[in-house]
N, C-alpha and C positions, 0 to 999 in steps of 0.2 A: 423618173426611172432610175433605180439604183445602178451605180457603175459596178460592173463585175470586176472582181480583182484579177490581176494578171498572175498566172501561176506558171512556174517552171520546175522541172524535175531533173535532178542529178543523182546518180548512184554513188554509193561509197561502201565501206566495209569496216567492221570492228571486230575485235577479238573477244570470243566467248570461250574461256578455257583454252584448249589447244586447237581451236578451229576458228576460221573466219566466217562471219555472218554477213551476207549481202544486205545492204540497207538502202531504202529510198529516202531521199531528202527532197521534200517539196517546199517551195517558198512561194508565199502569197503576198503580193504588194497591192494595197488598196488605199484610196484617199482617206484622209482623216488626220487626227492628232498623231505626230510621230511616236510610235511605240515599236518595241522589239520583243518578241516572245518566242521561246523554244518549247515545243511540246514533244512527248514521246518517251517518258521515263528516262530522262537524262540527268546526269549528276551536275554538280555546280560548275565543273570545268567547261561543260558545254553550254549551260544556261548563261554563264558569264562571258560568253564569247563575243558579245556585242562590242565591247571595248576594243578587242583585238581586231575584229572585222572592220570597225569604223576607221581605226588608224591605218590598217593595212590597205584598205581601199583608197584612202586619201594619199598614202604614200605611192600608190601605183597610178595616180591620176584619175581615180574614180571617186564616187561619193556614195554614201548611204542613202537609199531612197527616202523621200519624204512620205509620210503616211504610215499606215499599219503594215509592219513587216512580221509575218508569222512563218516560223520554220517548223516543219513537222518531220520527225525522224522515225522511221519505222524499222523493224516491227516494234510496236508499242509495249509488248509484253516482256521484252528483254531489256534489262538495265544496260545503259550505254555510258561510257566514260572516256575521258581523254580529249586531246585537242586535235585528233586526226581528221575530224569533220570540217575543219576550217576552210580548206580549199574548196570542198564540195559546196559548202554553204555560200561562200563568196561567189562561185561560178553561178549557182542558182539565183542568187540575188541580182547579179549583173544581167542574166538572161531575162528574169522577170521584170526588171526595171527598164529594159531596152538599151542598156549601156553596151551590151554585147549582142551580136546576132545570135538568136536562138537557133541551134541546128535542127530544130523541128523534130522529125521522126527519128533522128539519130540518138542512140543511147550513149550518154556521156558518163564516164566514171572518173572520180577524182578523190584523192586522199592527200593529206599533208597538213602540217601545222603552219600557220602564218605568223610571222613576226610583225612588230609594229610598223616596220618599213615596207612590208609587202613581200619579203623573202619567204620561200617555201622550205620547210624543214621536214625531215623524216621523223617518224614516231616508232617506238619499240614494237616488235612483233610483226614487222612488215611482211616477212616471208609467209607467215600463216595466212595473212590476208591475200597475198598474191597467189598462193596455192589455190585458194578458193576462187580467185578471179580468173585463173588461167583458162578455165573451161567455159567461162561465161561469154555470151555473145554480146560484147560491147563494141560499139563503133569507134569510140574514142576512150582511151585509158590514160589518165594523167597521174603521174607519180613524182615525188621529189627526186632530185638528182642523187640524194644520199641513198636512195633505195634501188639504184641501178644494179648493184651487185646482187641484191635479193631477187630482182627480176631475172637476172641471168641464171642464178642458181635454181630458180623455180621454173625456168623456161617460159616466162610470161612476156608477151609482147606489150609494150607500153611506150608512152611518150614522156620523157623526163622534162620537168619544168623547174626553173630556178627561182622565179619570182612571179608575182601576180600579173605583171606587165606582159609576160609571155602569152597570156590568154588573148590579148589583143591581136597578136600575130597569128595564133593558131585558129582563131575563129573569124578571121577576115579573109581567108584563102579558101579556095575550093579544092576538092580532091585531097582532103587531109589523109595522110598515110602515117600511122605510128611507126616508130622505130621497131625493128625486129630483133629481139634478143633470143638467142638460143643457148640452151644449157651447155656449158663448156665441159669437155672431158677433162677431169681432174686427175693428176698423177697420184700414185700411192705414196704415202709418207712412210718410208722405210726406216726412219731414224729411231723409231721405238720398237722395231721388230728384231727378233733374234732368230737365227736359223735353227731349225730343229736338230741339226747335226751336232750342235754344241751341248745338247742334253745327253750327257754320257751315263751309261750304266742304268738307265731307267726305261727299259724296253716296254714294260707293261704300261707305264705312264705315256710313252710316245704313242702306243696303240690307242690308249684311251683318248688322247688329244685328237687324233685323227678321226676316231669314231664320233667324238663330240662335235667336231667341226662339220663332219659329213652329214649329220642328222640334226644339228642344233640341240644337242643333248646337254643337260646340266651335269656338272662334274664336281666331285669332292676329292681333294688330295690331302692325305694325311702322311706326314713324313717328319723325319728328324731335322733339326736345324742344319742348314747347309746342304740339304738334299736337292735343291733347285726348284722348290714349289713356286716361288715368285717368277723365276725364269720361265716355267711352264706356261704361266698366264700370258706372258709377252710372246711366247712362241705361238700360242693359239691364235692370236691376232694376225700373225704373219702367214698362217696357212688358210685363212678365210678369204674367199674371193672378194674383189673390190665391190663397193656399193654400186647399185644400179642407179640410173638417172633419177628415178622417183625416190629412191632411198637417200640420195645426196640431197635432194630438195627437202625431204622430211627432216634429215639430220640438221641442215642449216636452219630450218624453221625452229626446231627445238632449241638449238644453241642460241639463236637470236632472242627467243622468248625469255631466256634466263639472263640476258645481257651479255652473253659470251659471243661476241661477233668474231667468227673464225678468220675472216679476211684471207691473208696469205696462208694461214694454217689449214684452210679448208682443202681436204684431199679426198680421194676415193677410198682411203683406208677406213675400215670399219672402226667405230669408236670402241675404246676399251677404258672403262671407268674403274679406278682403283679406290676402294674404301677400306678403312681400318677400324680398329676397336672403338675409336671415339665417335663413330658415326651415330647419328640419331635417326629416329623414325621420320622426323620432319625433313631431315637432309635426304633421306631415301625417297620419300613420297613427293615432297614439294610442299609449297605453302598453299593452304586453302584460303588465306586472306587475300593474297595478290594473285592467286591461281597461276603460280609458276611451277614448272616441273622440277623434279628432283633427280637424284642419281639414277634411279630406276628407268626414268624416261630418257635421260641423256645417254644411257647405254643401249637404247633401242636399236635393233638390227646389228648389234655388236656383242661385246662381252662385258659382264659385270664381275669384277674380280674382288672377292671378299677375302682379304688377307687376315690370317690368324683369327678365323671366325669363332673359335672356341673362347676367345677373350672378349667377345661381344656381350652386351647385356641380353638377357634371355628374351625380353620383350622385343628387342630389335630383331633377333633371329626369328622369332615367331611372326613378326610383321612381314617377313619375306614369303610366307606360305601362300597367301592369296595371289600376289603378283607372279610367283613361279607357276602356279596352277593355271591362272586365267590369262597370263601374258598381257596384263593391263593394270593400271593404277586408277583407283576411284577416289575422288575428293568431293566433299560436300560443302557447299557454300550457299547460304541463304535458302536452305531447303531444296536446293537443286544438286544433282549428282553430275560430276564431270569425269570423263574417262580420258586418261592419258595413255599412250602406247608404252608398253614395256616388254617387247618381244626380244629377249636377249639370251645368250648362253651364260648361265651362272657357273662360275668357278669359285669354289671355296677351298681354302687351305687351312691347315692347323697342325699342331703337334699331336702325336698319339697319346701323350700323357702330359702331366704338369711339367716334368723335367725335360721332356722331349726325346728321351733316349730309349723308349720302350722297344723300338724296332731294331736296335743295334746289338748284334750278338757280341758277347765278350765284354760288354760294358754294362755294369749293374744299374738297372733303373732304380731310382731313389723313391719312386711312388709305390705306396701300398695298393693292393687291389681296390680297396674302398675309395682311396683318394683318386685313383685313375678313373673309376666308374663314375664318381660324382663329377669329375671334370668332363667326361664324355657325355654325361646326361644333359648337358646344356643343349645338345642337339636332340630335340624330341623326335619321337617316332613319326608324327605327321610331317615334320620338316624333312626328315630323311626320305619319306615316301616321294617327295618331289625331286629327288636326285636320281638320275639315270645310271651314272657310272661312278664307281669308287675305285681308287687306286692308292696303294701304299708306296711311299718313297723312302729309300734308305739313304743315309749320308754318303756322299761321293767319296770314294777311296782316294788315298793319296796318289796312287798311280794314275787314276782318271783325272784328278786335278792337275797333275803334272803334265798329262797329255794335252789338257786344255790350255793351261796358262804357264807351263814351264815350272821352274823351281819354286816360283812364288806360290803356285797353287798348292804344292805339298805343304808349305808353311801354313797356309790358310786351313787346309784339312786338319793339320795338327791342332790349330786353334779351336776348331769346332769340337773335336773330341775332348780336348782338355777342358773346355768350357762346360761341356756336358758332365764331366766328372769332378768339377771343382767344388760342388756343393752349393753353388749359387742357384737361386730359384729362377724358374722360367726356361732358361736354355734357348733364348731367342737368337736366331741367326743375325738379327739386326744389331746385336751387341758384339758381334765378331768384327774385328778390324779388317778391312779389305784394302788397306793402304798398299800392300805389295802388288795388288792386281790393277791399280789405277793405270799403270803404264801399259797394261794389256787391254784396257777398256775398249779400244777401237776394234779389237777382235770380236767383241760381243755384237757390235753393230755392223756386221758384215753385210754387204750388198746382197739382197735376196735374188738378184738377177742370176747369180751363179750358185745359189744354194739349193739344198735339198727341199727347203720349204716351197720353192717355186713349183717343183714337180708335184708335191703333195697338194698345193693349192689348185693346180689344174685337175687333179683327181677329185678333189672336193667339189669343184665346179661341175664336173660331170655327174656326181651324185646329186647335186642340187637340180640339175636339169632333169634327171630321172624323176625326182620327187615333184618337180613343177609339172611335168607331163602327166603325173599320176593324180595330183591333188589340185594344182593350180599354182600360179606364180606367188612366191613368197611364203608357201606353206611347206613345212618339213615333217619328217617322220615324228619328231618330238612334239610338234605343235598341232598336227592335224586333229581335228575334232570329228570323231567318227563313232557311231554306236557299235559298229561291228568292225573291229580292227582286222579280223581275219579275212574278211571279204575285200575290203578296200586295199589292204596291204598284200593281197595274194599270198596268204599263208596256207599251205595244205592242211587238211584235216588231221592227218597223222602227226604233223608237227605241233598243231594246236593241242592235241591230246597229250603229247609229251610235255609241253609246257604246263598244261593244266595239272598233270600229275605232280609236278614239282610244287605247284601252288597248293594242291590239296594235302600234300604231306607236311604242310606248315612251314615250308622254306620261305614263302613269299605271300604277301597279302594280295588282294585283288588288284589294288593299284600298282603294287610291285610287279605283278604278272603283266599288267599292261605296259609298264616300262620295259620289261624284258622283251616283249614282242616288238616294241618300237625300236629298241637297240638292235635286235636281230634283223629287222627289216633294213636298217642302215648297213649292217655288216654285209647283207646280201647285195645291197646296192653298190657297196665298195668293191665287191667281187664281180659286178656286172651281171648278176643273176636275177631273173624275173621272179623266181619263187624262193621262199625262205626254206632253209634246210634245218634238220635237227641239230647239226653242228653249229649253225648260226645261233640257235637258241641256247645251246650249251655255253658258247663263248659269252653271250650276253648275260647268262646267269652267273658266270664267273665274275664279271664286272659288277654284279649286283650284290655279291657277298661282301660283308665287312664285319669288323669286330666291334661296332658301336652298339 
């Protein structure tokens, strides 16, 4: 009679794009000539694990079983890679060979790479896997000590192990209880935030920033050099409510996936990713070769700040259309499509013309109408249709600069104007020396605890609560997907007719009309009103008009 092989099962997880996939690792040990085989569409790093396992087992006082050792890793239809299955395979081998007591009906999860001496190491993308594991009913969860921070940030309960020898202790006692990790409350990082009170003389832009934050609306700022466009982006981050627990977990997972381990920098502040004219489509979308996210995904649940967008390559600008519309990024690899989250507030800035002085009265713009139009045409109509709010920004006057920074500010203001009239091309604010302001830099980073932004942040949070009760958690006026916006947003018929008339007269396209309704709904939420009024639509239409 043939001897039936001894089989043991341990669960593990691997990364497939931006999600973790639960896997079953079955090990069969049967008599015969010593062999070791791995099946289940695995790459060479997994198939060649025999050498690591043999050395690690010996280093921990165990041995590789004699006979046929077969390792099956499911699901077989997905390609698996990496060394993160080592600990799970070792545990299953020890259970199947009788070197460790098999917990029987208990479901055991394990992940981690083994060194030749038997130490357990973490592997990249742990937070993605632990997010997947968090809600799984596992009796025992084993993770490397290096992944404890990931467990805390994802709110996953698990037992940290440092070496293979720890398994002897863990599976020789009864009443095994894993360590309980709870998601920590993280403070806001106020070092990169600027209080909104410091944005002088830009009342329309301030209003646009608050509306943008309240409804998660995309925003385009055109203004002269030195008008405070970059400052506005940093202000927007400061008036956004902090990340929720689930959003902190997701943010950590994304950062870890690209090799940016936040550590002490992990805070409850929403991410703000700054990109410049040298950005590429690959940098934005991420790599389809290694399936790593790009800037669009790193900005998820936060702000993507595109500085001087009119200096970007046209193909880069056009590549933003799909993510802005669908709030997601799609990459294709080996015939499969992967979706990465990209739900952010887009803020773009640029000069109104090549020299940057078109908006400034009393200062002659050097650009001809044709040159200016060709410069602005880089922003196509379909791209502009994805923008909810437009605002113009004029250069800060000398008196306002002096109010902000003292006498040094007036000298900077003079630099801005003289630069614009000097005949030099560009007129970029980056070319202006800010040396006189360095001694006042601390004033920019004022503590938000006593600033105006804190009050506005509370008001924005109330707007978000209104939208959450209306649509569901994490859905905003700008992102809600509804076939009939009028019904779901509680917009009266007479108000809809008013907006429709504006659209029919050719002022706005159908998509532009939809954007106006969304912004109007946000304005009503800011005022605490259940129903949208004609005045709300009119104000939204004002922010929709532009000279592009």
